[in-house]
VEXDREN-2710 file (C-alpha; in Angstrom, 1 decimal):
% VEXDREN-2710
k/r/px/py/pz
1/UNK/69.7/14.4/-105.6
2/UNK/70.3/13.4/-102.0
3/UNK/67.8/10.7/-101.4
4/UNK/69.4/9.5/-98.2
5/UNK/69.2/13.0/-96.7
6/UNK/65.5/13.0/-97.5
7/UNK/65.0/9.6/-95.9
8/UNK/65.0/7.3/-98.9
9/UNK/67.3/4.3/-99.0
10/UNK/67.7/1.6/-101.6
11/UNK/68.5/-2.0/-100.8
12/UNK/69.0/-5.2/-102.9
13/UNK/66.2/-7.7/-102.2
14/UNK/66.9/-10.3/-104.8
15/UNK/69.7/-11.3/-107.3
16/UNK/69.3/-13.9/-110.0
17/UNK/72.6/-14.4/-111.8
18/UNK/73.6/-16.8/-114.5
19/UNK/77.3/-17.3/-115.3
20/UNK/77.6/-18.5/-118.9
21/UNK/81.3/-18.1/-119.8
22/UNK/84.4/-17.0/-117.9
23/UNK/86.2/-13.7/-118.2
24/UNK/90.0/-13.6/-117.6
25/UNK/92.2/-10.9/-116.1
26/UNK/93.2/-8.4/-118.8
27/UNK/90.2/-9.0/-121.1
28/UNK/88.1/-6.0/-122.1
29/UNK/84.5/-6.5/-121.2
30/UNK/81.3/-4.5/-121.7
31/UNK/78.6/-4.1/-119.0
32/UNK/75.1/-3.1/-119.9
33/UNK/72.2/-2.2/-117.6
34/UNK/68.6/-2.0/-118.5
35/UNK/65.6/-1.1/-116.3
36/UNK/63.1/-4.0/-116.7
37/UNK/60.4/-3.0/-114.3
38/UNK/59.5/-0.3/-111.9
39/UNK/56.7/-0.5/-109.3
40/UNK/55.7/1.9/-106.5
41/UNK/58.5/0.5/-104.3
42/UNK/60.9/-1.6/-106.4
43/UNK/63.1/-1.4/-109.5
44/UNK/64.3/-4.5/-111.4
45/UNK/67.5/-4.2/-113.4
46/UNK/69.0/-6.5/-116.0
47/UNK/72.7/-6.5/-116.2
48/UNK/74.7/-8.2/-118.9
49/UNK/78.4/-8.7/-119.3
50/UNK/79.9/-9.2/-122.8
51/UNK/83.3/-10.0/-124.2
52/UNK/83.1/-9.0/-127.9
53/UNK/79.7/-10.4/-128.8
54/UNK/79.8/-13.3/-126.4
55/UNK/77.4/-13.1/-123.4
56/UNK/79.4/-14.0/-120.2
57/UNK/77.0/-13.1/-117.4
58/UNK/73.3/-12.2/-117.1
59/UNK/71.9/-10.9/-113.8
60/UNK/68.6/-9.6/-112.7
61/UNK/68.7/-7.4/-109.6
62/UNK/65.7/-6.1/-107.7
63/UNK/66.1/-3.1/-105.4
64/UNK/63.5/-1.8/-103.0
65/UNK/63.0/1.7/-101.6
66/UNK/62.8/1.8/-97.8
67/UNK/62.6/4.5/-95.2
68/UNK/65.1/5.1/-92.4
69/UNK/63.3/2.6/-90.2
70/UNK/63.6/-0.2/-92.8
71/UNK/60.0/-0.1/-93.8
72/UNK/59.0/-0.3/-97.5
73/UNK/58.5/3.1/-99.1
74/UNK/57.4/4.6/-102.4
75/UNK/60.1/5.5/-104.9
76/UNK/60.3/9.3/-105.0
77/UNK/58.6/11.1/-107.9
78/UNK/61.9/13.0/-108.5
79/UNK/63.7/9.7/-109.2
80/UNK/60.9/8.5/-111.5
81/UNK/61.2/11.8/-113.4
82/UNK/65.0/11.4/-113.6
83/UNK/64.5/7.8/-114.9
84/UNK/61.9/9.0/-117.4
85/UNK/59.2/6.7/-116.1
END
């Protein structure tokens, strides 16, 4: 799916991040991503980083769909279908 070619662009409009514990070089971590909300023009994602069962970082990232001129646009139906929403 070539959204850029079709005039759809996605930009980060907000990040809310909470650092709970440090990770150190060489440690194995797990990163999870969950879609929290989707509107006509935005998607909010929840990211979590774990070491074993310990939550290290939790972040909420909102991305918006814009057109080539930077104006808000609707998220394409083909992406909604791909995301099963």
